[in-house]
PyMOL commands that place a pseudoatom at each C-alpha (Angstrom):
pseudoatom trace, name=CA, resn=MET, resi=1, chain=A, elem=C, hetatm=0, pos=[37.330, -42.755, -26.900]
pseudoatom trace, name=CA, resn=ASN, resi=2, chain=A, elem=C, hetatm=0, pos=[36.178, -43.488, -30.414]
pseudoatom trace, name=CA, resn=GLU, resi=3, chain=A, elem=C, hetatm=0, pos=[32.698, -44.170, -29.200]
pseudoatom trace, name=CA, resn=SER, resi=4, chain=A, elem=C, hetatm=0, pos=[32.404, -40.602, -27.830]
pseudoatom trace, name=CA, resn=VAL, resi=5, chain=A, elem=C, hetatm=0, pos=[33.353, -39.176, -31.132]
pseudoatom trace, name=CA, resn=ILE, resi=6, chain=A, elem=C, hetatm=0, pos=[31.127, -41.433, -33.263]
pseudoatom trace, name=CA, resn=TRP, resi=7, chain=A, elem=C, hetatm=0, pos=[28.295, -40.254, -30.741]
pseudoatom trace, name=CA, resn=ARG, resi=8, chain=A, elem=C, hetatm=0, pos=[29.061, -36.613, -31.611]
pseudoatom trace, name=CA, resn=LEU, resi=9, chain=A, elem=C, hetatm=0, pos=[29.817, -37.192, -35.120]
pseudoatom trace, name=CA, resn=ILE, resi=10, chain=A, elem=C, hetatm=0, pos=[26.019, -38.216, -34.963]
pseudoatom trace, name=CA, resn=LEU, resi=11, chain=A, elem=C, hetatm=0, pos=[24.600, -35.264, -33.104]
pseudoatom trace, name=CA, resn=LYS, resi=12, chain=A, elem=C, hetatm=0, pos=[26.551, -33.418, -35.562]
pseudoatom trace, name=CA, resn=ASP, resi=13, chain=A, elem=C, hetatm=0, pos=[25.088, -34.329, -38.222]
pseudoatom trace, name=CA, resn=VAL, resi=14, chain=A, elem=C, hetatm=0, pos=[21.175, -34.209, -36.464]
pseudoatom trace, name=CA, resn=ARG, resi=15, chain=A, elem=C, hetatm=0, pos=[22.110, -30.621, -35.265]
pseudoatom trace, name=CA, resn=LEU, resi=16, chain=A, elem=C, hetatm=0, pos=[23.167, -29.433, -38.239]
pseudoatom trace, name=CA, resn=HIS, resi=17, chain=A, elem=C, hetatm=0, pos=[20.025, -31.170, -40.245]
pseudoatom trace, name=CA, resn=ARG, resi=18, chain=A, elem=C, hetatm=0, pos=[17.658, -30.204, -37.127]
pseudoatom trace, name=CA, resn=PHE, resi=19, chain=A, elem=C, hetatm=0, pos=[15.855, -27.208, -39.746]
pseudoatom trace, name=CA, resn=GLN, resi=20, chain=A, elem=C, hetatm=0, pos=[14.726, -29.873, -42.744]
pseudoatom trace, name=CA, resn=ILE, resi=21, chain=A, elem=C, hetatm=0, pos=[13.559, -32.504, -39.839]
pseudoatom trace, name=CA, resn=ILE, resi=22, chain=A, elem=C, hetatm=0, pos=[11.268, -30.093, -37.714]
pseudoatom trace, name=CA, resn=LEU, resi=23, chain=A, elem=C, hetatm=0, pos=[9.835, -28.164, -40.778]
pseudoatom trace, name=CA, resn=SER, resi=24, chain=A, elem=C, hetatm=0, pos=[8.946, -31.875, -42.257]
pseudoatom trace, name=CA, resn=SER, resi=25, chain=A, elem=C, hetatm=0, pos=[7.591, -32.681, -39.191]
pseudoatom trace, name=CA, resn=ALA, resi=26, chain=A, elem=C, hetatm=0, pos=[5.928, -29.837, -38.961]
pseudoatom trace, name=CA, resn=VAL, resi=27, chain=A, elem=C, hetatm=0, pos=[3.997, -30.007, -42.006]
pseudoatom trace, name=CA, resn=GLY, resi=28, chain=A, elem=C, hetatm=0, pos=[3.269, -33.688, -41.870]
pseudoatom trace, name=CA, resn=ALA, resi=29, chain=A, elem=C, hetatm=0, pos=[1.798, -32.924, -38.820]
pseudoatom trace, name=CA, resn=GLY, resi=30, chain=A, elem=C, hetatm=0, pos=[-0.196, -29.838, -39.986]
pseudoatom trace, name=CA, resn=ALA, resi=31, chain=A, elem=C, hetatm=0, pos=[-1.041, -32.358, -43.189]
pseudoatom trace, name=CA, resn=LEU, resi=32, chain=A, elem=C, hetatm=0, pos=[-2.543, -34.660, -40.808]
pseudoatom trace, name=CA, resn=ALA, resi=33, chain=A, elem=C, hetatm=0, pos=[-4.657, -31.999, -38.846]
pseudoatom trace, name=CA, resn=LEU, resi=34, chain=A, elem=C, hetatm=0, pos=[-6.036, -30.988, -41.793]
pseudoatom trace, name=CA, resn=PHE, resi=35, chain=A, elem=C, hetatm=0, pos=[-8.049, -34.819, -42.265]
pseudoatom trace, name=CA, resn=GLN, resi=36, chain=A, elem=C, hetatm=0, pos=[-9.619, -33.982, -39.224]
pseudoatom trace, name=CA, resn=THR, resi=37, chain=A, elem=C, hetatm=0, pos=[-12.404, -31.614, -41.289]
pseudoatom trace, name=CA, resn=LYS, resi=38, chain=A, elem=C, hetatm=0, pos=[-12.915, -34.841, -43.503]
pseudoatom trace, name=CA, resn=ARG, resi=39, chain=A, elem=C, hetatm=0, pos=[-13.935, -32.755, -46.325]
pseudoatom trace, name=CA, resn=GLU, resi=40, chain=A, elem=C, hetatm=0, pos=[-12.301, -33.767, -49.600]
pseudoatom trace, name=CA, resn=VAL, resi=41, chain=A, elem=C, hetatm=0, pos=[-10.480, -30.270, -50.964]
pseudoatom trace, name=CA, resn=PRO, resi=42, chain=A, elem=C, hetatm=0, pos=[-8.981, -30.669, -47.021]
pseudoatom trace, name=CA, resn=LEU, resi=43, chain=A, elem=C, hetatm=0, pos=[-8.205, -34.352, -47.091]
pseudoatom trace, name=CA, resn=VAL, resi=44, chain=A, elem=C, hetatm=0, pos=[-6.002, -33.761, -50.926]
pseudoatom trace, name=CA, resn=LEU, resi=45, chain=A, elem=C, hetatm=0, pos=[-4.338, -31.694, -49.947]
pseudoatom trace, name=CA, resn=GLY, resi=46, chain=A, elem=C, hetatm=0, pos=[-3.523, -32.719, -46.784]
pseudoatom trace, name=CA, resn=ALA, resi=47, chain=A, elem=C, hetatm=0, pos=[-2.761, -36.288, -48.538]
pseudoatom trace, name=CA, resn=THR, resi=48, chain=A, elem=C, hetatm=0, pos=[-0.216, -34.328, -50.959]
pseudoatom trace, name=CA, resn=TRP, resi=49, chain=A, elem=C, hetatm=0, pos=[0.884, -32.427, -48.271]
pseudoatom trace, name=CA, resn=PHE, resi=50, chain=A, elem=C, hetatm=0, pos=[1.745, -35.772, -46.060]
pseudoatom trace, name=CA, resn=SER, resi=51, chain=A, elem=C, hetatm=0, pos=[3.320, -37.666, -48.719]
pseudoatom trace, name=CA, resn=VAL, resi=52, chain=A, elem=C, hetatm=0, pos=[6.102, -34.289, -50.128]
pseudoatom trace, name=CA, resn=ALA, resi=53, chain=A, elem=C, hetatm=0, pos=[6.814, -33.390, -46.652]
pseudoatom trace, name=CA, resn=LEU, resi=54, chain=A, elem=C, hetatm=0, pos=[8.240, -36.862, -45.988]
pseudoatom trace, name=CA, resn=ILE, resi=55, chain=A, elem=C, hetatm=0, pos=[9.506, -37.351, -49.977]
pseudoatom trace, name=CA, resn=VAL, resi=56, chain=A, elem=C, hetatm=0, pos=[11.241, -34.016, -49.582]
pseudoatom trace, name=CA, resn=LEU, resi=57, chain=A, elem=C, hetatm=0, pos=[13.023, -35.036, -47.044]
pseudoatom trace, name=CA, resn=GLY, resi=58, chain=A, elem=C, hetatm=0, pos=[13.983, -38.097, -47.951]
pseudoatom trace, name=CA, resn=CYS, resi=59, chain=A, elem=C, hetatm=0, pos=[15.774, -36.785, -50.867]
pseudoatom trace, name=CA, resn=MET, resi=60, chain=A, elem=C, hetatm=0, pos=[17.768, -33.567, -49.408]
pseudoatom trace, name=CA, resn=MET, resi=61, chain=A, elem=C, hetatm=0, pos=[18.764, -36.216, -46.318]
pseudoatom trace, name=CA, resn=PRO, resi=62, chain=A, elem=C, hetatm=0, pos=[20.984, -37.889, -48.692]
pseudoatom trace, name=CA, resn=ILE, resi=63, chain=A, elem=C, hetatm=0, pos=[22.296, -34.808, -50.503]
pseudoatom trace, name=CA, resn=SER, resi=64, chain=A, elem=C, hetatm=0, pos=[23.331, -32.722, -47.699]
pseudoatom trace, name=CA, resn=ASN, resi=65, chain=A, elem=C, hetatm=0, pos=[24.455, -35.360, -44.896]
pseudoatom trace, name=CA, resn=VAL, resi=66, chain=A, elem=C, hetatm=0, pos=[26.346, -37.614, -47.471]
pseudoatom trace, name=CA, resn=VAL, resi=67, chain=A, elem=C, hetatm=0, pos=[27.074, -36.071, -51.485]
pseudoatom trace, name=CA, resn=ASN, resi=68, chain=A, elem=C, hetatm=0, pos=[27.795, -32.544, -49.516]
pseudoatom trace, name=CA, resn=GLU, resi=69, chain=A, elem=C, hetatm=0, pos=[29.829, -33.227, -46.779]
pseudoatom trace, name=CA, resn=ARG, resi=70, chain=A, elem=C, hetatm=0, pos=[32.099, -35.228, -49.645]
pseudoatom trace, name=CA, resn=LYS, resi=71, chain=A, elem=C, hetatm=0, pos=[31.876, -32.622, -52.174]
pseudoatom trace, name=CA, resn=ASN, resi=72, chain=A, elem=C, hetatm=0, pos=[32.735, -29.895, -49.564]
pseudoatom trace, name=CA, resn=HIS, resi=73, chain=A, elem=C, hetatm=0, pos=[36.271, -31.762, -48.599]
pseudoatom trace, name=CA, resn=HIS, resi=74, chain=A, elem=C, hetatm=0, pos=[34.854, -32.258, -44.872]
pseudoatom trace, name=CA, resn=VAL, resi=75, chain=A, elem=C, hetatm=0, pos=[35.736, -35.790, -45.081]
pseudoatom trace, name=CA, resn=ALA, resi=76, chain=A, elem=C, hetatm=0, pos=[39.396, -35.361, -44.996]
pseudoatom trace, name=CA, resn=PHE, resi=77, chain=A, elem=C, hetatm=0, pos=[39.070, -33.100, -41.684]
pseudoatom trace, name=CA, resn=LEU, resi=78, chain=A, elem=C, hetatm=0, pos=[36.904, -35.482, -39.968]
pseudoatom trace, name=CA, resn=MET, resi=79, chain=A, elem=C, hetatm=0, pos=[39.059, -38.831, -40.424]
pseudoatom trace, name=CA, resn=SER, resi=80, chain=A, elem=C, hetatm=0, pos=[41.772, -36.669, -39.170]
pseudoatom trace, name=CA, resn=LEU, resi=81, chain=A, elem=C, hetatm=0, pos=[39.726, -37.536, -35.685]
pseudoatom trace, name=CA, resn=PRO, resi=82, chain=A, elem=C, hetatm=0, pos=[40.112, -40.807, -34.076]
pseudoatom trace, name=CA, resn=ILE, resi=83, chain=A, elem=C, hetatm=0, pos=[37.837, -43.082, -35.525]
pseudoatom trace, name=CA, resn=SER, resi=84, chain=A, elem=C, hetatm=0, pos=[38.883, -45.693, -38.482]
pseudoatom trace, name=CA, resn=ALA, resi=85, chain=A, elem=C, hetatm=0, pos=[37.650, -45.093, -41.789]
pseudoatom trace, name=CA, resn=ARG, resi=86, chain=A, elem=C, hetatm=0, pos=[34.742, -47.555, -41.190]
pseudoatom trace, name=CA, resn=GLN, resi=87, chain=A, elem=C, hetatm=0, pos=[33.085, -46.241, -38.071]
pseudoatom trace, name=CA, resn=TYR, resi=88, chain=A, elem=C, hetatm=0, pos=[32.968, -42.722, -39.661]
pseudoatom trace, name=CA, resn=ALA, resi=89, chain=A, elem=C, hetatm=0, pos=[30.975, -45.228, -42.577]
pseudoatom trace, name=CA, resn=MET, resi=90, chain=A, elem=C, hetatm=0, pos=[28.916, -46.390, -40.263]
pseudoatom trace, name=CA, resn=THR, resi=91, chain=A, elem=C, hetatm=0, pos=[28.325, -43.417, -38.635]
pseudoatom trace, name=CA, resn=LYS, resi=92, chain=A, elem=C, hetatm=0, pos=[27.032, -41.602, -41.639]
pseudoatom trace, name=CA, resn=ILE, resi=93, chain=A, elem=C, hetatm=0, pos=[24.769, -44.534, -42.397]
pseudoatom trace, name=CA, resn=ALA, resi=94, chain=A, elem=C, hetatm=0, pos=[23.245, -44.712, -38.800]
pseudoatom trace, name=CA, resn=SER, resi=95, chain=A, elem=C, hetatm=0, pos=[23.222, -40.746, -38.751]
pseudoatom trace, name=CA, resn=THR, resi=96, chain=A, elem=C, hetatm=0, pos=[21.404, -40.336, -42.658]
pseudoatom trace, name=CA, resn=PHE, resi=97, chain=A, elem=C, hetatm=0, pos=[18.874, -43.265, -42.547]
pseudoatom trace, name=CA, resn=GLY, resi=98, chain=A, elem=C, hetatm=0, pos=[18.009, -42.164, -38.600]
pseudoatom trace, name=CA, resn=MET, resi=99, chain=A, elem=C, hetatm=0, pos=[17.209, -38.919, -39.256]
pseudoatom trace, name=CA, resn=PHE, resi=100, chain=A, elem=C, hetatm=0, pos=[14.610, -39.987, -42.172]
pseudoatom trace, name=CA, resn=PHE, resi=101, chain=A, elem=C, hetatm=0, pos=[13.748, -42.858, -40.283]
pseudoatom trace, name=CA, resn=VAL, resi=102, chain=A, elem=C, hetatm=0, pos=[12.610, -41.099, -36.800]
pseudoatom trace, name=CA, resn=PRO, resi=103, chain=A, elem=C, hetatm=0, pos=[9.878, -38.372, -38.433]
pseudoatom trace, name=CA, resn=TRP, resi=104, chain=A, elem=C, hetatm=0, pos=[8.804, -40.981, -41.222]
pseudoatom trace, name=CA, resn=ALA, resi=105, chain=A, elem=C, hetatm=0, pos=[7.857, -43.314, -38.116]
pseudoatom trace, name=CA, resn=LEU, resi=106, chain=A, elem=C, hetatm=0, pos=[6.204, -40.578, -35.940]
pseudoatom trace, name=CA, resn=LEU, resi=107, chain=A, elem=C, hetatm=0, pos=[4.246, -39.571, -38.842]
pseudoatom trace, name=CA, resn=ALA, resi=108, chain=A, elem=C, hetatm=0, pos=[3.683, -42.775, -40.272]
pseudoatom trace, name=CA, resn=GLY, resi=109, chain=A, elem=C, hetatm=0, pos=[2.114, -44.127, -36.853]
pseudoatom trace, name=CA, resn=GLY, resi=110, chain=A, elem=C, hetatm=0, pos=[-0.090, -40.258, -36.549]
pseudoatom trace, name=CA, resn=ALA, resi=111, chain=A, elem=C, hetatm=0, pos=[-1.543, -41.266, -39.783]
pseudoatom trace, name=CA, resn=LEU, resi=112, chain=A, elem=C, hetatm=0, pos=[-2.616, -44.720, -39.157]
pseudoatom trace, name=CA, resn=LEU, resi=113, chain=A, elem=C, hetatm=0, pos=[-3.693, -42.979, -35.406]
pseudoatom trace, name=CA, resn=VAL, resi=114, chain=A, elem=C, hetatm=0, pos=[-5.788, -40.407, -36.773]
pseudoatom trace, name=CA, resn=ILE, resi=115, chain=A, elem=C, hetatm=0, pos=[-7.201, -43.070, -39.735]
pseudoatom trace, name=CA, resn=GLY, resi=116, chain=A, elem=C, hetatm=0, pos=[-7.896, -45.470, -37.143]
pseudoatom trace, name=CA, resn=ALA, resi=117, chain=A, elem=C, hetatm=0, pos=[-9.622, -42.690, -34.603]
pseudoatom trace, name=CA, resn=GLY, resi=118, chain=A, elem=C, hetatm=0, pos=[-12.331, -41.000, -37.314]
pseudoatom trace, name=CA, resn=PHE, resi=119, chain=A, elem=C, hetatm=0, pos=[-11.821, -43.056, -40.588]
pseudoatom trace, name=CA, resn=PRO, resi=120, chain=A, elem=C, hetatm=0, pos=[-13.065, -46.357, -42.325]
pseudoatom trace, name=CA, resn=HIS, resi=121, chain=A, elem=C, hetatm=0, pos=[-10.398, -48.830, -41.169]
pseudoatom trace, name=CA, resn=GLY, resi=122, chain=A, elem=C, hetatm=0, pos=[-10.125, -50.081, -44.223]
pseudoatom trace, name=CA, resn=ALA, resi=123, chain=A, elem=C, hetatm=0, pos=[-7.978, -47.241, -45.395]
pseudoatom trace, name=CA, resn=ILE, resi=124, chain=A, elem=C, hetatm=0, pos=[-5.090, -48.607, -43.224]
pseudoatom trace, name=CA, resn=PRO, resi=125, chain=A, elem=C, hetatm=0, pos=[-3.710, -50.949, -45.076]
pseudoatom trace, name=CA, resn=ILE, resi=126, chain=A, elem=C, hetatm=0, pos=[-3.595, -49.118, -48.150]
pseudoatom trace, name=CA, resn=SER, resi=127, chain=A, elem=C, hetatm=0, pos=[-1.669, -45.391, -45.484]
pseudoatom trace, name=CA, resn=THR, resi=128, chain=A, elem=C, hetatm=0, pos=[0.090, -48.889, -44.681]
pseudoatom trace, name=CA, resn=ILE, resi=129, chain=A, elem=C, hetatm=0, pos=[1.793, -49.580, -48.161]
pseudoatom trace, name=CA, resn=ILE, resi=130, chain=A, elem=C, hetatm=0, pos=[2.070, -45.722, -49.526]
pseudoatom trace, name=CA, resn=THR, resi=131, chain=A, elem=C, hetatm=0, pos=[3.719, -44.585, -46.384]
pseudoatom trace, name=CA, resn=GLY, resi=132, chain=A, elem=C, hetatm=0, pos=[6.222, -47.898, -46.729]
pseudoatom trace, name=CA, resn=LEU, resi=133, chain=A, elem=C, hetatm=0, pos=[6.963, -46.911, -50.391]
pseudoatom trace, name=CA, resn=ILE, resi=134, chain=A, elem=C, hetatm=0, pos=[8.110, -43.823, -49.280]
pseudoatom trace, name=CA, resn=LEU, resi=135, chain=A, elem=C, hetatm=0, pos=[10.671, -44.934, -47.016]
pseudoatom trace, name=CA, resn=THR, resi=136, chain=A, elem=C, hetatm=0, pos=[11.330, -47.825, -49.726]
pseudoatom trace, name=CA, resn=GLY, resi=137, chain=A, elem=C, hetatm=0, pos=[12.468, -44.905, -51.768]
pseudoatom trace, name=CA, resn=PHE, resi=138, chain=A, elem=C, hetatm=0, pos=[14.037, -43.256, -49.672]
pseudoatom trace, name=CA, resn=CYS, resi=139, chain=A, elem=C, hetatm=0, pos=[16.267, -46.373, -48.745]
pseudoatom trace, name=CA, resn=VAL, resi=140, chain=A, elem=C, hetatm=0, pos=[17.383, -46.822, -52.182]
pseudoatom trace, name=CA, resn=VAL, resi=141, chain=A, elem=C, hetatm=0, pos=[18.279, -42.892, -52.643]
pseudoatom trace, name=CA, resn=ALA, resi=142, chain=A, elem=C, hetatm=0, pos=[20.485, -42.979, -49.246]
pseudoatom trace, name=CA, resn=GLY, resi=143, chain=A, elem=C, hetatm=0, pos=[22.034, -46.368, -50.030]
pseudoatom trace, name=CA, resn=THR, resi=144, chain=A, elem=C, hetatm=0, pos=[23.052, -45.091, -53.235]
pseudoatom trace, name=CA, resn=ALA, resi=145, chain=A, elem=C, hetatm=0, pos=[24.068, -41.451, -51.954]
pseudoatom trace, name=CA, resn=VAL, resi=146, chain=A, elem=C, hetatm=0, pos=[26.394, -43.463, -48.995]
pseudoatom trace, name=CA, resn=VAL, resi=147, chain=A, elem=C, hetatm=0, pos=[28.171, -46.163, -51.666]
pseudoatom trace, name=CA, resn=SER, resi=148, chain=A, elem=C, hetatm=0, pos=[28.621, -43.817, -54.976]
pseudoatom trace, name=CA, resn=GLU, resi=149, chain=A, elem=C, hetatm=0, pos=[29.185, -40.538, -52.874]
pseudoatom trace, name=CA, resn=SER, resi=150, chain=A, elem=C, hetatm=0, pos=[28.444, -39.370, -56.630]
pseudoatom trace, name=CA, resn=GLU, resi=151, chain=A, elem=C, hetatm=0, pos=[25.555, -36.380, -56.422]
pseudoatom trace, name=CA, resn=ALA, resi=152, chain=A, elem=C, hetatm=0, pos=[25.221, -37.573, -60.310]
pseudoatom trace, name=CA, resn=TRP, resi=153, chain=A, elem=C, hetatm=0, pos=[24.172, -41.353, -58.954]
pseudoatom trace, name=CA, resn=THR, resi=154, chain=A, elem=C, hetatm=0, pos=[22.133, -40.028, -56.270]
pseudoatom trace, name=CA, resn=THR, resi=155, chain=A, elem=C, hetatm=0, pos=[20.586, -37.301, -58.584]
pseudoatom trace, name=CA, resn=VAL, resi=156, chain=A, elem=C, hetatm=0, pos=[19.196, -40.351, -60.449]
pseudoatom trace, name=CA, resn=ALA, resi=157, chain=A, elem=C, hetatm=0, pos=[18.116, -42.268, -58.141]
pseudoatom trace, name=CA, resn=ILE, resi=158, chain=A, elem=C, hetatm=0, pos=[15.870, -39.748, -57.057]
pseudoatom trace, name=CA, resn=VAL, resi=159, chain=A, elem=C, hetatm=0, pos=[15.035, -38.623, -60.153]
pseudoatom trace, name=CA, resn=LEU, resi=160, chain=A, elem=C, hetatm=0, pos=[13.444, -42.838, -60.627]
pseudoatom trace, name=CA, resn=CYS, resi=161, chain=A, elem=C, hetatm=0, pos=[12.358, -42.836, -57.202]
pseudoatom trace, name=CA, resn=ASN, resi=162, chain=A, elem=C, hetatm=0, pos=[10.057, -40.242, -57.022]
pseudoatom trace, name=CA, resn=SER, resi=163, chain=A, elem=C, hetatm=0, pos=[8.862, -40.621, -60.837]
pseudoatom trace, name=CA, resn=SER, resi=164, chain=A, elem=C, hetatm=0, pos=[8.186, -44.228, -59.701]
pseudoatom trace, name=CA, resn=TYR, resi=165, chain=A, elem=C, hetatm=0, pos=[5.821, -42.962, -56.537]
pseudoatom trace, name=CA, resn=GLY, resi=166, chain=A, elem=C, hetatm=0, pos=[2.787, -41.778, -58.636]
pseudoatom trace, name=CA, resn=ILE, resi=167, chain=A, elem=C, hetatm=0, pos=[2.457, -44.756, -60.723]
pseudoatom trace, name=CA, resn=ALA, resi=168, chain=A, elem=C, hetatm=0, pos=[3.130, -47.088, -57.899]
pseudoatom trace, name=CA, resn=TRP, resi=169, chain=A, elem=C, hetatm=0, pos=[0.125, -45.572, -56.277]
pseudoatom trace, name=CA, resn=TYR, resi=170, chain=A, elem=C, hetatm=0, pos=[-2.344, -45.440, -58.938]
pseudoatom trace, name=CA, resn=LEU, resi=171, chain=A, elem=C, hetatm=0, pos=[-1.409, -48.905, -59.792]
pseudoatom trace, name=CA, resn=ILE, resi=172, chain=A, elem=C, hetatm=0, pos=[-1.871, -50.013, -55.953]
pseudoatom trace, name=CA, resn=ILE, resi=173, chain=A, elem=C, hetatm=0, pos=[-5.121, -47.950, -55.380]
pseudoatom trace, name=CA, resn=ARG, resi=174, chain=A, elem=C, hetatm=0, pos=[-6.037, -50.082, -58.996]
pseudoatom trace, name=CA, resn=VAL, resi=175, chain=A, elem=C, hetatm=0, pos=[-5.426, -53.284, -56.968]
pseudoatom trace, name=CA, resn=PRO, resi=176, chain=A, elem=C, hetatm=0, pos=[-9.419, -54.913, -57.022]
pseudoatom trace, name=CA, resn=GLU, resi=177, chain=A, elem=C, hetatm=0, pos=[-9.617, -55.950, -53.563]
pseudoatom trace, name=CA, resn=THR, resi=178, chain=A, elem=C, hetatm=0, pos=[-8.250, -52.228, -52.392]
pseudoatom trace, name=CA, resn=ALA, resi=179, chain=A, elem=C, hetatm=0, pos=[-10.494, -50.932, -54.286]
pseudoatom trace, name=CA, resn=ARG, resi=180, chain=A, elem=C, hetatm=0, pos=[-13.963, -52.406, -52.326]
pseudoatom trace, name=CA, resn=GLN, resi=181, chain=A, elem=C, hetatm=0, pos=[-12.295, -53.064, -49.429]
pseudoatom trace, name=CA, resn=VAL, resi=182, chain=A, elem=C, hetatm=0, pos=[-10.616, -49.256, -48.735]
pseudoatom trace, name=CA, resn=GLY, resi=183, chain=A, elem=C, hetatm=0, pos=[-14.281, -47.845, -47.481]
pseudoatom trace, name=CA, resn=GLY, resi=184, chain=A, elem=C, hetatm=0, pos=[-14.947, -50.668, -45.268]
pseudoatom trace, name=CA, resn=SER, resi=185, chain=A, elem=C, hetatm=0, pos=[-15.007, -50.676, -41.199]
pseudoatom trace, name=CA, resn=VAL, resi=186, chain=A, elem=C, hetatm=0, pos=[-12.676, -53.421, -41.323]
pseudoatom trace, name=CA, resn=ALA, resi=187, chain=A, elem=C, hetatm=0, pos=[-8.904, -53.581, -42.455]
pseudoatom trace, name=CA, resn=VAL, resi=188, chain=A, elem=C, hetatm=0, pos=[-8.242, -56.348, -44.561]
pseudoatom trace, name=CA, resn=TRP, resi=189, chain=A, elem=C, hetatm=0, pos=[-5.157, -57.434, -45.393]
pseudoatom trace, name=CA, resn=SER, resi=190, chain=A, elem=C, hetatm=0, pos=[-5.470, -59.654, -48.536]
pseudoatom trace, name=CA, resn=PRO, resi=191, chain=A, elem=C, hetatm=0, pos=[-3.160, -61.773, -49.684]
pseudoatom trace, name=CA, resn=ARG, resi=192, chain=A, elem=C, hetatm=0, pos=[-1.795, -59.122, -52.978]
pseudoatom trace, name=CA, resn=LEU, resi=193, chain=A, elem=C, hetatm=0, pos=[-1.604, -56.353, -50.213]
pseudoatom trace, name=CA, resn=LEU, resi=194, chain=A, elem=C, hetatm=0, pos=[0.756, -58.357, -48.177]
pseudoatom trace, name=CA, resn=THR, resi=195, chain=A, elem=C, hetatm=0, pos=[2.823, -59.375, -50.623]
pseudoatom trace, name=CA, resn=ILE, resi=196, chain=A, elem=C, hetatm=0, pos=[3.294, -55.537, -51.891]
pseudoatom trace, name=CA, resn=LEU, resi=197, chain=A, elem=C, hetatm=0, pos=[4.197, -54.847, -48.415]
pseudoatom trace, name=CA, resn=GLY, resi=198, chain=A, elem=C, hetatm=0, pos=[6.352, -58.309, -47.829]
pseudoatom trace, name=CA, resn=ALA, resi=199, chain=A, elem=C, hetatm=0, pos=[8.514, -56.642, -51.507]
pseudoatom trace, name=CA, resn=GLU, resi=200, chain=A, elem=C, hetatm=0, pos=[9.046, -53.023, -49.530]
pseudoatom trace, name=CA, resn=CYS, resi=201, chain=A, elem=C, hetatm=0, pos=[10.829, -54.953, -46.232]
pseudoatom trace, name=CA, resn=ALA, resi=202, chain=A, elem=C, hetatm=0, pos=[12.649, -56.933, -48.597]
pseudoatom trace, name=CA, resn=VAL, resi=203, chain=A, elem=C, hetatm=0, pos=[14.337, -53.636, -50.599]
pseudoatom trace, name=CA, resn=VAL, resi=204, chain=A, elem=C, hetatm=0, pos=[14.378, -51.620, -47.943]
pseudoatom trace, name=CA, resn=ILE, resi=205, chain=A, elem=C, hetatm=0, pos=[16.211, -55.127, -45.681]
pseudoatom trace, name=CA, resn=LEU, resi=206, chain=A, elem=C, hetatm=0, pos=[18.409, -55.212, -49.241]
pseudoatom trace, name=CA, resn=CYS, resi=207, chain=A, elem=C, hetatm=0, pos=[19.025, -51.826, -49.480]
pseudoatom trace, name=CA, resn=LEU, resi=208, chain=A, elem=C, hetatm=0, pos=[20.791, -51.539, -45.763]
pseudoatom trace, name=CA, resn=GLY, resi=209, chain=A, elem=C, hetatm=0, pos=[22.065, -54.938, -46.291]
pseudoatom trace, name=CA, resn=LEU, resi=210, chain=A, elem=C, hetatm=0, pos=[23.814, -53.746, -49.546]
pseudoatom trace, name=CA, resn=THR, resi=211, chain=A, elem=C, hetatm=0, pos=[25.234, -50.552, -47.890]
pseudoatom trace, name=CA, resn=LEU, resi=212, chain=A, elem=C, hetatm=0, pos=[27.192, -52.113, -45.270]
pseudoatom trace, name=CA, resn=TYR, resi=213, chain=A, elem=C, hetatm=0, pos=[27.804, -54.770, -47.439]
pseudoatom trace, name=CA, resn=LEU, resi=214, chain=A, elem=C, hetatm=0, pos=[29.591, -52.474, -50.227]
pseudoatom trace, name=CA, resn=GLN, resi=215, chain=A, elem=C, hetatm=0, pos=[30.705, -49.667, -47.626]
pseudoatom trace, name=CA, resn=SER, resi=216, chain=A, elem=C, hetatm=0, pos=[32.830, -52.283, -46.067]
pseudoatom trace, name=CA, resn=ARG, resi=217, chain=A, elem=C, hetatm=0, pos=[34.364, -53.357, -49.167]
pseudoatom trace, name=CA, resn=LYS, resi=218, chain=A, elem=C, hetatm=0, pos=[35.449, -49.839, -49.622]
pseudoatom trace, name=CA, resn=ARG, resi=219, chain=A, elem=C, hetatm=0, pos=[39.640, -49.391, -49.331]
pseudoatom trace, name=CA, resn=ASP, resi=220, chain=A, elem=C, hetatm=0, pos=[39.598, -45.424, -50.195]
pseudoatom trace, name=CA, resn=PHE, resi=221, chain=A, elem=C, hetatm=0, pos=[37.234, -42.815, -47.852]
pseudoatom trace, name=CA, resn=ILE, resi=222, chain=A, elem=C, hetatm=0, pos=[38.996, -39.528, -48.790]
for i in range(1, 222): cmd.bond("trace and resi %d" % i, "trace and resi %d" % (i + 1))
show_as sticks, trace
zoom trace
């Protein structure tokens, strides 16, 4: 019975947020379509819209799925269902992270396919790192929302992450080997780029681990 309720809660979250997921995915896919023109202005617009689609989804999902549910006092009703508080918390973590990760993975994979099919392969490492940075920022925001259940703290996390993207992208582009290799025919993963990618993976794993740990330590879920 519990497993049935858990899956229904996850599907409920997906159903409630399907418009945001579909819209962001469509904008991201449209942005990738602009890449096919291989002209400067469409490429800049495509890269911008692609990033914005994922960033906006990453900001909206934790607020809508976690903070607003607490704010609108839906948690008390959900806790009346035949599931434990910990099961409810794990369900919320699974749905929040899953609803972003699936479209992120599809769009990130699509971006790599587009680059691999019609652009210099030297752009693959930098594209992977940039999309990974967006995933990293989402994990920070989502972890903050799930653990704090506070609109104020989640907003602080969103502002910090969003304001850091431009700086991080600028610094990544300024890496000497990146500037030289981005137009090359072969994807080259320099030690510095691998270090950046490893740091992103570490932050994602750390956020997931801390979120699960801190939620397991909670005693009050209402």
